[in-house]
C-alpha positions as CSV (number, residue, x, y, z in Angstrom):
1,M,17.9,11.0,6.4
2,D,20.3,10.8,9.4
3,I,19.9,7.2,10.7
4,R,21.2,8.3,14.1
5,T,17.9,10.2,14.6
6,L,15.9,6.9,14.5
7,P,14.7,5.4,17.8
8,E,17.0,2.5,18.9
9,Y,14.6,-0.3,17.9
10,E,14.0,1.0,14.4
11,R,17.7,1.8,14.0
12,Q,18.5,-1.8,14.9
13,I,16.0,-3.0,12.2
14,Y,17.6,-0.6,9.7
15,N,21.1,-1.9,10.4
16,R,19.9,-5.5,10.1
17,I,18.4,-4.9,6.7
18,R,21.5,-2.9,5.6
19,E,23.6,-6.0,6.1
20,K,21.8,-7.6,3.2
21,Y,20.8,-4.7,0.9
22,S,21.8,-1.3,-0.1
23,L,19.2,1.2,1.2
24,T,17.8,4.6,0.5
25,F,14.9,6.8,1.5
26,D,12.4,8.5,-0.7
27,S,10.7,11.6,0.6
28,L,7.1,12.1,-0.4
29,K,5.3,15.4,0.1
30,V,1.5,15.1,0.3
31,S,-0.7,18.0,1.2
32,G,2.0,19.7,3.2
33,N,3.1,16.6,5.0
34,I,6.4,14.8,4.3
35,V,6.8,11.0,4.8
36,R,10.0,9.1,4.3
37,I,9.9,5.7,2.7
38,L,12.7,3.2,3.1
39,K,13.4,1.1,0.0
40,V,16.1,-1.0,-1.7
41,A,18.5,1.3,-3.5
42,D,19.4,-1.2,-6.3
43,L,16.6,-3.5,-7.5
44,K,19.0,-5.5,-9.7
45,E,20.9,-6.3,-6.5
46,F,17.8,-7.4,-4.8
47,L,16.6,-9.6,-7.7
48,E,20.1,-11.2,-7.9
49,G,19.9,-11.6,-11.7
50,N,16.5,-13.2,-11.8
51,D,14.1,-12.1,-14.5
52,P,11.1,-10.3,-12.7
53,L,8.9,-11.0,-15.7
54,A,9.6,-14.8,-15.9
55,D,7.0,-15.5,-13.3
56,V,4.8,-12.5,-12.3
57,S,3.2,-14.5,-9.5
58,E,6.5,-14.8,-7.8
59,F,7.7,-11.2,-8.4
60,P,8.2,-9.4,-5.0
61,F,5.9,-6.5,-5.8
62,W,6.6,-4.9,-2.4
63,I,10.1,-3.8,-3.3
64,R,9.1,-1.1,-5.8
65,L,7.3,2.2,-5.1
66,W,4.7,1.9,-7.9
67,D,3.0,4.8,-9.7
68,A,-0.3,3.6,-8.4
69,A,0.9,3.7,-4.8
70,M,2.1,7.3,-5.4
71,I,-1.3,8.3,-6.8
72,L,-3.1,6.6,-3.9
73,S,-0.9,8.4,-1.5
74,Y,-2.0,11.7,-2.8
75,V,-5.7,10.6,-2.7
76,L,-5.6,9.5,0.9
77,G,-3.3,12.2,2.0
78,A,-5.7,14.8,0.8
79,Q,-8.6,13.5,2.9
80,T,-9.9,15.9,5.5
81,E,-12.4,13.9,7.5
82,T,-9.9,11.7,9.2
83,K,-10.2,12.2,12.9
84,G,-11.1,9.0,14.7
85,K,-11.2,7.0,11.5
86,R,-9.3,3.8,11.0
87,L,-7.7,2.8,7.7
88,L,-6.3,-0.6,6.7
89,E,-3.8,-0.8,3.8
90,L,-3.9,-4.2,2.2
91,G,-0.8,-5.6,0.6
92,A,0.9,-2.4,1.8
93,G,4.4,-3.2,0.6
94,L,6.5,-0.1,1.2
95,G,3.4,1.5,2.7
96,A,3.4,4.9,1.0
97,P,-0.4,5.3,0.9
98,G,-0.7,4.2,4.5
99,L,2.0,6.6,5.6
100,A,0.3,9.5,3.7
101,A,-3.0,8.6,5.3
102,A,-1.5,8.5,8.8
103,A,0.1,11.9,8.2
104,A,-3.4,13.2,7.2
105,G,-4.8,12.0,10.6
106,F,-6.1,8.4,10.0
107,D,-5.3,5.7,12.5
108,V,-3.6,3.3,10.1
109,T,-2.8,-0.4,10.1
110,L,-0.3,-1.5,7.5
111,S,-0.8,-5.2,6.5
112,D,1.3,-7.6,4.5
113,Y,2.5,-11.2,4.8
114,E,6.3,-11.2,5.4
115,D,8.4,-10.0,8.3
116,I,11.0,-8.3,6.0
117,I,8.2,-6.2,4.4
118,M,7.1,-5.0,7.9
119,D,10.7,-4.2,8.8
120,F,10.9,-1.7,6.0
121,Q,7.5,-0.3,7.0
122,K,8.5,0.1,10.7
123,V,11.6,2.1,9.8
124,S,9.6,4.3,7.4
125,V,7.0,5.0,10.1
126,A,9.7,6.0,12.6
127,A,11.6,8.0,10.0
128,S,8.4,9.9,9.2
129,G,7.7,10.7,12.9
130,L,4.4,8.9,12.9
131,T,2.9,7.4,16.0
132,N,-0.6,6.4,14.7
133,V,0.4,3.3,12.7
134,D,0.0,-0.3,13.6
135,F,1.2,-3.4,11.7
136,C,-0.7,-6.7,10.9
137,H,0.3,-9.9,9.3
138,L,-2.6,-10.6,7.0
139,D,-2.9,-13.8,4.9
140,W,-5.8,-13.2,2.5
141,L,-6.4,-16.9,2.4
142,N,-6.7,-17.2,6.1
143,P,-7.4,-13.8,7.5
144,P,-7.7,-13.2,11.3
145,E,-10.8,-11.7,12.9
146,I,-10.3,-8.0,12.9
147,E,-12.6,-5.1,13.8
148,P,-14.0,-3.4,10.7
149,F,-12.3,-0.3,9.4
150,D,-13.7,2.9,8.0
151,V,-11.4,2.8,5.0
152,L,-9.7,-0.1,3.1
153,A,-7.0,0.8,0.6
154,G,-4.6,-1.0,-1.8
155,A,-2.3,-0.2,-4.7
156,E,-1.4,-2.8,-7.3
157,I,-2.9,-5.6,-5.2
158,L,-4.8,-7.4,-8.1
159,F,-2.3,-9.6,-9.8
160,R,-3.4,-13.1,-9.2
161,D,-6.9,-14.3,-10.1
162,E,-7.0,-16.9,-7.3
163,F,-6.9,-14.1,-4.7
164,F,-10.0,-12.3,-6.0
165,E,-12.6,-14.2,-3.9
166,P,-10.5,-14.1,-0.7
167,L,-9.9,-10.4,-1.2
168,L,-13.6,-9.8,-1.7
169,N,-14.3,-11.7,1.5
170,I,-12.0,-9.3,3.3
171,F,-13.7,-6.4,1.8
172,K,-17.1,-7.7,3.0
173,T,-16.1,-8.5,6.5
174,S,-13.5,-5.8,7.3
175,L,-15.2,-2.7,6.0
176,K,-17.8,-0.9,8.1
177,P,-21.3,-0.6,6.5
178,D,-20.7,3.0,5.6
179,G,-17.0,2.6,4.8
180,M,-15.0,3.2,1.6
181,I,-12.5,1.2,-0.3
182,Y,-9.8,2.9,-2.5
183,L,-8.0,0.9,-5.1
184,A,-5.3,2.2,-7.4
185,H,-3.9,0.3,-10.4
186,D,-2.1,1.0,-13.6
187,S,-4.7,1.1,-16.4
188,K,-2.8,-1.6,-18.2
189,R,-3.5,-4.1,-15.4
190,Q,-5.8,-6.6,-17.1
191,S,-6.8,-8.2,-13.8
192,L,-8.5,-5.0,-12.6
193,G,-11.4,-5.3,-15.0
194,K,-11.9,-9.0,-14.2
195,F,-12.0,-8.3,-10.5
196,L,-14.4,-5.4,-10.7
197,K,-16.9,-7.5,-12.7
198,I,-17.0,-9.8,-9.7
199,A,-17.0,-7.0,-7.1
200,Q,-19.9,-5.2,-8.7
201,F,-22.4,-7.7,-7.3
202,D,-21.7,-6.5,-3.7
203,F,-20.2,-3.0,-4.1
204,D,-21.1,0.2,-5.9
205,I,-18.0,1.2,-7.9
206,A,-16.8,4.6,-9.0
207,L,-13.8,5.3,-11.2
208,K,-11.4,8.2,-11.7
209,E,-8.3,8.3,-13.9
210,Q,-5.1,10.1,-13.1
211,S,-2.7,10.6,-16.0
212,F,0.8,12.1,-16.2
213,M,3.8,12.0,-18.5
214,R,7.0,10.0,-17.8
215,D,9.9,9.8,-20.2
216,G,7.7,11.1,-23.0
217,K,5.0,8.5,-22.4
218,K,1.6,8.8,-20.9
219,V,1.0,6.9,-17.7
220,T,-2.6,6.4,-16.5
221,V,-3.6,5.2,-13.1
222,I,-7.2,4.1,-12.3
223,V,-8.5,4.9,-8.8
224,N,-11.6,3.0,-7.9
225,R,-13.9,3.8,-4.9
226,L,-16.1,1.0,-3.7
227,R,-19.0,1.1,-1.2
228,H,-21.3,-1.6,0.1
229,K,-24.4,-1.8,-2.0
230,R,-27.4,-0.3,-0.1
């Protein structure tokens, strides 16, 4: 990626981030579209020697492009009925699913809670040549009033039990009556089952598994689709 091709505003953001971290771009091809995702090149440098497993609740999940985010990117990027539909990615982090959805034609809003996260997202959107993406600070515990979306999506967003009810509230208030929610998580994520047990009272839930091999080991990602109960 030639940084000189970025618009001036996003180039300034990139240069500001680069003063603190080494950076690189990942290219993701989804259904014939290519999106470019800015990320930290050296995670060890970012973590500054801290043990990411010492306190999972404090781990900066957004810095990594997770397998579940990749799978969700392919799911959303393959959608065909996208014209005029609005999609909100929750806890977007690096924003790969949202970028893939935007490339497929959705009007996308990427949401998260820190400026630094959105700085990465803004550079990725510009580098991908997308013009149909907005950004939103979204605190699940104190969400703003937003117009309901056709699709809500999130990858690896279920990691703290205390966020289950606030997240369900967002699902109920921010999804259109006929809308769809897509969630993607590693099958080993124990919090997923606990969350779905609560969600099943308000939503119809479907499940699909996507498996692949990595370093000789099988990795399985669960993709759930949720709809309002009729």
